[in-house]
C-alpha positions in Angstrom: -26.1 -38.9 -8.0 -28.7 -38.9 -4.5 -28.4 -36.2 -1.7 -27.4 -36.9 1.5 -27.7 -34.9 4.7 -26.6 -34.9 8.3 -29.3 -33.4 10.9 -27.8 -31.8 13.7 -29.2 -29.9 16.7 -27.3 -27.2 17.6 -26.4 -25.8 20.7 -25.5 -22.1 21.0 -24.4 -20.1 23.6 -26.3 -17.1 24.7 -24.5 -14.8 22.3 -24.2 -17.5 19.4 -28.2 -17.2 19.7 -28.4 -13.9 19.4 -25.8 -13.8 16.3 -28.3 -16.2 14.5 -31.2 -14.2 15.4 -29.4 -11.4 14.1 -28.7 -12.6 10.9 -31.7 -14.4 10.5 -33.4 -10.9 11.1 -31.0 -9.2 8.5 -31.9 -11.8 5.9 -35.4 -11.3 6.0 -34.9 -7.4 5.7 -33.1 -8.2 2.6 -35.8 -10.5 1.4 -38.3 -8.0 1.7 -36.3 -5.0 0.4 -35.8 -7.3 -2.6 -39.2 -8.3 -3.0 -40.4 -4.5 -2.4 -37.7 -3.3 -5.1 -39.4 -6.3 -7.8 -42.6 -5.0 -6.9 -41.9 -1.1 -7.5 -40.1 -1.5 -10.6 -42.9 -3.4 -12.0 -45.3 -0.9 -10.9 -43.6 2.2 -11.6 -41.7 1.6 -14.7 -43.6 -1.9 -16.1 -39.8 -3.7 -15.9 -38.4 -6.6 -13.8 -35.5 -6.7 -12.2 -33.4 -10.0 -12.2 -31.7 -12.4 -9.7 -28.3 -11.0 -11.4 -29.6 -7.1 -11.6 -30.0 -7.5 -7.5 -27.0 -9.8 -6.7 -25.1 -7.1 -8.6 -26.3 -4.8 -6.1 -25.3 -6.2 -3.0 -21.5 -5.0 -2.8 -23.2 -1.7 -3.1 -25.6 -2.3 -0.3 -23.0 -3.9 2.1 -20.8 -0.5 1.7 -24.5 1.5 2.5 -25.6 -1.1 5.0 -22.6 -2.0 7.1 -24.6 -4.8 9.3 -24.5 -6.6 6.4 -20.5 -6.8 6.3 -21.2 -9.1 9.0 -22.9 -11.9 6.5 -21.2 -14.3 4.3 -21.9 -13.1 1.0 -23.4 -16.5 -0.2 -26.2 -16.5 2.8 -27.2 -12.7 1.1 -27.1 -14.1 -2.4 -29.1 -17.2 -1.0 -31.7 -15.0 0.4 -31.8 -13.2 -3.4 -32.2 -16.7 -4.9 -35.5 -17.2 -2.6 -36.7 -14.0 -3.9 -36.3 -15.0 -7.7 -37.6 -18.9 -6.4 -41.0 -17.2 -5.2 -41.5 -15.2 -8.3 -40.6 -18.1 -10.8 -43.1 -20.4 -8.9 -45.7 -17.0 -9.2 -45.3 -17.0 -12.6 -45.3 -20.6 -13.4 -48.5 -21.1 -11.5 -50.2 -17.9 -13.7 -49.4 -20.1 -16.7 -50.6 -23.3 -15.8 -53.6 -21.5 -15.2 -53.6 -22.4 -11.3 -54.3 -19.8 -8.3 -50.8 -17.4 -8.8 -50.2 -16.3 -5.1 -47.9 -13.3 -5.5 -45.0 -13.6 -3.0 -45.4 -12.5 0.2 -43.5 -10.3 2.3 -41.8 -12.4 5.4 -43.0 -11.6 9.0 -40.6 -12.5 11.9 -42.6 -15.8 12.5 -42.4 -16.7 8.5 -38.9 -16.3 7.6 -37.2 -19.2 9.8 -33.7 -20.0 7.8 -30.8 -19.0 6.2 -28.6 -21.4 4.1 -24.6 -21.5 3.6 -25.0 -22.7 -0.3 -21.5 -23.9 -1.2 -19.2 -22.9 1.5 -18.5 -20.8 4.8 -19.0 -23.8 7.4 -17.5 -26.8 8.3 -18.2 -29.7 10.4 -15.7 -31.0 12.6 -14.9 -34.4 14.5 -16.2 -33.3 17.8 -19.4 -32.5 16.3 -19.0 -28.8 15.9 -20.8 -26.6 13.3 -18.3 -23.6 12.7 -20.2 -21.1 10.4 -18.4 -17.9 8.8 -19.0 -14.8 11.1 -20.9 -16.7 13.4 -18.5 -19.0 15.2 -18.2 -22.5 16.3 -21.2 -23.8 17.6 -21.6 -27.5 19.7 -24.4 -29.7 18.7 -25.2 -33.5 18.0 -26.2 -35.3 15.1 -29.4 -36.7 14.9 -29.2 -39.1 11.8 -26.2 -40.3 10.0 -27.1 -42.0 6.2 -23.3 -42.5 5.6 -20.2 -40.7 4.2 -20.9 -38.2 2.2 -18.8 -38.6 -1.5 -16.1 -36.4 -1.9 -16.3 -33.5 -4.2 -20.2 -33.4 -4.1 -21.7 -30.2 -3.4 -22.5 -29.4 0.3 -24.8 -27.0 1.9 -25.8 -25.6 5.5 -29.1 -24.6 6.4 -29.9 -22.8 9.9 -33.2 -23.3 11.2 -34.8 -21.6 14.2 
């Protein structure tokens, strides 16, 4: 099954742009915290933390840090998958005798997207993208590869 994608240029209002940037900043904070947690656990105890360990902590994190309640849960889970992917690539390069390159902490200019992997968004007929907990954003479709097959897995990624 081939993947098909629509590319939109979004035109958010100032309030929506601030909400998108705020979400991006919270995702970056979670990424850096997850990376720090994995690094500290290995340095102090010699144990590794998995994606599932960190994903199971998300409800507690949302209770402690209430600002994370304003972000769709799958977006937060995808942030943790990025950390997992970074570590998987690090260990793969280490076993293949390549230059490993430990996963980096992401600064404001290096972390520039967040993703709704399965749901939490919808596309309307008038070319608006409705993002869960952010709102409906107008946009223009830039590229149209054809109709997506019904039942196929969809993903929405927002780039700065």
